[in-house]
N, CA, C and O atoms as CSV, one atom per row, in Angstrom:
chain,resi,resn,atom,element,x,y,z
A,1,MET,N,N,-13.798,27.393,5.818
A,1,MET,CA,C,-12.472,26.988,5.403
A,1,MET,C,C,-12.405,25.457,5.359
A,1,MET,O,O,-12.843,24.779,6.288
A,2,THR,N,N,-11.849,24.926,4.263
A,2,THR,CA,C,-11.791,23.477,4.118
A,2,THR,C,C,-10.479,22.925,4.656
A,2,THR,O,O,-9.453,23.604,4.675
A,3,LYS,N,N,-10.546,21.670,5.094
A,3,LYS,CA,C,-9.349,21.007,5.586
A,3,LYS,C,C,-8.600,20.372,4.426
A,3,LYS,O,O,-9.192,20.025,3.404
A,4,ARG,N,N,-7.291,20.223,4.596
A,4,ARG,CA,C,-6.474,19.567,3.577
A,4,ARG,C,C,-6.789,18.087,3.519
A,4,ARG,O,O,-7.067,17.450,4.536
A,5,LYS,N,N,-6.742,17.553,2.311
A,5,LYS,CA,C,-6.938,16.120,2.127
A,5,LYS,C,C,-5.618,15.416,2.423
A,5,LYS,O,O,-4.562,15.830,1.945
A,6,ARG,N,N,-5.690,14.368,3.202
A,6,ARG,CA,C,-4.502,13.579,3.518
A,6,ARG,C,C,-4.517,12.319,2.656
A,6,ARG,O,O,-5.547,11.657,2.532
A,7,TYR,N,N,-3.381,11.995,2.069
A,7,TYR,CA,C,-3.278,10.822,1.214
A,7,TYR,C,C,-2.414,9.774,1.901
A,7,TYR,O,O,-1.408,10.105,2.529
A,8,SER,N,N,-2.807,8.509,1.781
A,8,SER,CA,C,-2.061,7.428,2.404
A,8,SER,C,C,-0.760,7.181,1.652
A,8,SER,O,O,-0.618,7.558,0.488
A,9,ALA,N,N,0.166,6.556,2.318
A,9,ALA,CA,C,1.444,6.219,1.697
A,9,ALA,C,C,1.231,5.275,0.517
A,9,ALA,O,O,1.943,5.352,-0.484
A,10,GLU,N,N,0.254,4.388,0.639
A,10,GLU,CA,C,-0.040,3.445,-0.438
A,10,GLU,C,C,-0.529,4.175,-1.684
A,10,GLU,O,O,-0.122,3.852,-2.800
A,11,PHE,N,N,-1.406,5.162,-1.487
A,11,PHE,CA,C,-1.925,5.944,-2.617
A,11,PHE,C,C,-0.801,6.725,-3.281
A,11,PHE,O,O,-0.691,6.749,-4.506
A,12,LYS,N,N,0.034,7.365,-2.463
A,12,LYS,CA,C,1.152,8.142,-3.000
A,12,LYS,C,C,2.084,7.254,-3.812
A,12,LYS,O,O,2.517,7.631,-4.901
A,13,ALA,N,N,2.392,6.077,-3.280
A,13,ALA,CA,C,3.290,5.152,-3.967
A,13,ALA,C,C,2.685,4.687,-5.291
A,13,ALA,O,O,3.384,4.597,-6.301
A,14,LYS,N,N,1.403,4.398,-5.282
A,14,LYS,CA,C,0.712,3.948,-6.498
A,14,LYS,C,C,0.790,5.010,-7.588
A,14,LYS,O,O,1.132,4.708,-8.731
A,15,VAL,N,N,0.475,6.249,-7.234
A,15,VAL,CA,C,0.484,7.345,-8.200
A,15,VAL,C,C,1.918,7.634,-8.663
A,15,VAL,O,O,2.151,7.849,-9.852
A,16,ALA,N,N,2.874,7.641,-7.731
A,16,ALA,CA,C,4.271,7.910,-8.079
A,16,ALA,C,C,4.809,6.851,-9.032
A,16,ALA,O,O,5.522,7.177,-9.982
A,17,LEU,N,N,4.477,5.589,-8.791
A,17,LEU,CA,C,4.935,4.521,-9.681
A,17,LEU,C,C,4.352,4.683,-11.082
A,17,LEU,O,O,5.045,4.465,-12.076
A,18,GLU,N,N,3.095,5.062,-11.160
A,18,GLU,CA,C,2.485,5.309,-12.467
A,18,GLU,C,C,3.196,6.453,-13.175
A,18,GLU,O,O,3.403,6.400,-14.387
A,19,ALA,N,N,3.570,7.482,-12.429
A,19,ALA,CA,C,4.262,8.632,-13.019
A,19,ALA,C,C,5.643,8.219,-13.528
A,19,ALA,O,O,6.074,8.656,-14.595
A,20,ILE,N,N,6.329,7.381,-12.764
A,20,ILE,CA,C,7.667,6.934,-13.146
A,20,ILE,C,C,7.611,6.054,-14.396
A,20,ILE,O,O,8.509,6.106,-15.236
A,21,ARG,N,N,6.559,5.250,-14.518
A,21,ARG,CA,C,6.402,4.388,-15.702
A,21,ARG,C,C,6.166,5.193,-16.976
A,21,ARG,O,O,6.423,4.710,-18.078
A,22,GLU,N,N,5.676,6.420,-16.823
A,22,GLU,CA,C,5.441,7.348,-17.930
A,22,GLU,C,C,4.463,6.824,-18.980
A,22,GLU,O,O,4.593,7.134,-20.164
A,23,GLU,N,N,3.483,6.027,-18.543
A,23,GLU,CA,C,2.440,5.582,-19.462
A,23,GLU,C,C,1.438,6.708,-19.704
A,23,GLU,O,O,0.857,6.808,-20.785
A,24,LEU,N,N,1.239,7.551,-18.694
A,24,LEU,CA,C,0.396,8.733,-18.804
A,24,LEU,C,C,1.230,9.943,-18.393
A,24,LEU,O,O,2.189,9.816,-17.632
A,25,THR,N,N,0.862,11.106,-18.898
A,25,THR,CA,C,1.559,12.323,-18.485
A,25,THR,C,C,1.148,12.675,-17.053
A,25,THR,O,O,0.161,12.155,-16.533
A,26,THR,N,N,1.906,13.547,-16.440
A,26,THR,CA,C,1.578,13.999,-15.087
A,26,THR,C,C,0.200,14.652,-15.074
A,26,THR,O,O,-0.584,14.455,-14.145
A,27,ALA,N,N,-0.084,15.428,-16.110
A,27,ALA,CA,C,-1.387,16.096,-16.186
A,27,ALA,C,C,-2.521,15.076,-16.295
A,27,ALA,O,O,-3.571,15.246,-15.674
A,28,GLU,N,N,-2.316,14.029,-17.072
A,28,GLU,CA,C,-3.348,12.991,-17.217
A,28,GLU,C,C,-3.561,12.240,-15.905
A,28,GLU,O,O,-4.695,11.935,-15.536
A,29,LEU,N,N,-2.471,11.944,-15.207
A,29,LEU,CA,C,-2.582,11.284,-13.901
A,29,LEU,C,C,-3.301,12.185,-12.902
A,29,LEU,O,O,-4.140,11.720,-12.131
A,30,ALA,N,N,-2.972,13.462,-12.919
A,30,ALA,CA,C,-3.604,14.412,-12.004
A,30,ALA,C,C,-5.112,14.443,-12.227
A,30,ALA,O,O,-5.892,14.464,-11.275
A,31,LYS,N,N,-5.505,14.446,-13.483
A,31,LYS,CA,C,-6.934,14.460,-13.801
A,31,LYS,C,C,-7.596,13.143,-13.386
A,31,LYS,O,O,-8.706,13.139,-12.854
A,32,LYS,N,N,-6.905,12.030,-13.634
A,32,LYS,CA,C,-7.418,10.699,-13.293
A,32,LYS,C,C,-7.696,10.571,-11.794
A,32,LYS,O,O,-8.723,10.024,-11.391
A,33,TYR,N,N,-6.770,11.082,-10.968
A,33,TYR,CA,C,-6.886,10.944,-9.512
A,33,TYR,C,C,-7.408,12.203,-8.825
A,33,TYR,O,O,-7.523,12.233,-7.600
A,34,ASP,N,N,-7.724,13.244,-9.599
A,34,ASP,CA,C,-8.264,14.492,-9.065
A,34,ASP,C,C,-7.339,15.116,-8.022
A,34,ASP,O,O,-7.760,15.459,-6.917
A,35,ILE,N,N,-6.062,15.255,-8.405
A,35,ILE,CA,C,-5.075,15.905,-7.557
A,35,ILE,C,C,-4.254,16.872,-8.417
A,35,ILE,O,O,-4.323,16.821,-9.645
A,36,HIS,N,N,-3.487,17.742,-7.782
A,36,HIS,CA,C,-2.691,18.726,-8.506
A,36,HIS,C,C,-1.415,18.068,-9.051
A,36,HIS,O,O,-0.786,17.273,-8.352
A,37,PRO,N,N,-1.031,18.393,-10.287
A,37,PRO,CA,C,0.168,17.790,-10.880
A,37,PRO,C,C,1.443,17.987,-10.056
A,37,PRO,O,O,2.320,17.122,-10.064
A,38,THR,N,N,1.556,19.099,-9.353
A,38,THR,CA,C,2.736,19.358,-8.537
A,38,THR,C,C,2.877,18.319,-7.425
A,38,THR,O,O,3.992,17.958,-7.048
A,39,MET,N,N,1.762,17.845,-6.907
A,39,MET,CA,C,1.805,16.829,-5.854
A,39,MET,C,C,2.435,15.546,-6.392
A,39,MET,O,O,3.235,14.906,-5.709
A,40,ILE,N,N,2.073,15.177,-7.612
A,40,ILE,CA,C,2.610,13.959,-8.217
A,40,ILE,C,C,4.120,14.080,-8.394
A,40,ILE,O,O,4.868,13.143,-8.114
A,41,SER,N,N,4.551,15.234,-8.859
A,41,SER,CA,C,5.986,15.465,-9.047
A,41,SER,C,C,6.731,15.321,-7.716
A,41,SER,O,O,7.797,14.709,-7.657
A,42,GLY,N,N,6.175,15.873,-6.680
A,42,GLY,CA,C,6.803,15.768,-5.352
A,42,GLY,C,C,6.857,14.352,-4.847
A,42,GLY,O,O,7.869,13.934,-4.284
A,43,TRP,N,N,5.796,13.607,-5.034
A,43,TRP,CA,C,5.759,12.221,-4.582
A,43,TRP,C,C,6.729,11.366,-5.358
A,43,TRP,O,O,7.321,10.443,-4.800
A,44,SER,N,N,6.908,11.655,-6.645
A,44,SER,CA,C,7.821,10.862,-7.474
A,44,SER,C,C,9.280,11.089,-7.073
A,44,SER,O,O,10.120,10.212,-7.276
A,45,GLU,N,N,9.582,12.243,-6.513
A,45,GLU,CA,C,10.953,12.571,-6.128
A,45,GLU,C,C,11.300,12.105,-4.719
A,45,GLU,O,O,12.478,12.027,-4.368
A,46,GLU,N,N,10.285,11.793,-3.903
A,46,GLU,CA,C,10.544,11.344,-2.518
A,46,GLU,C,C,11.193,9.972,-2.535
A,46,GLU,O,O,10.988,9.181,-3.455
A,47,GLU,N,N,11.970,9.707,-1.511
A,47,GLU,CA,C,12.607,8.391,-1.388
A,47,GLU,C,C,12.098,7.667,-0.174
A,47,GLU,O,O,12.520,6.542,0.095
């Protein structure tokens, strides 16, 4: 069984800001950073 990957607050903020800028789609960002698109959506909505 594999352990969950933990992401730093800095990484989350970087990816969320890119998502908010909408230069790439969520799917493109997910592929770029090798993470699930749902994670990006969640990070973008956090305050």
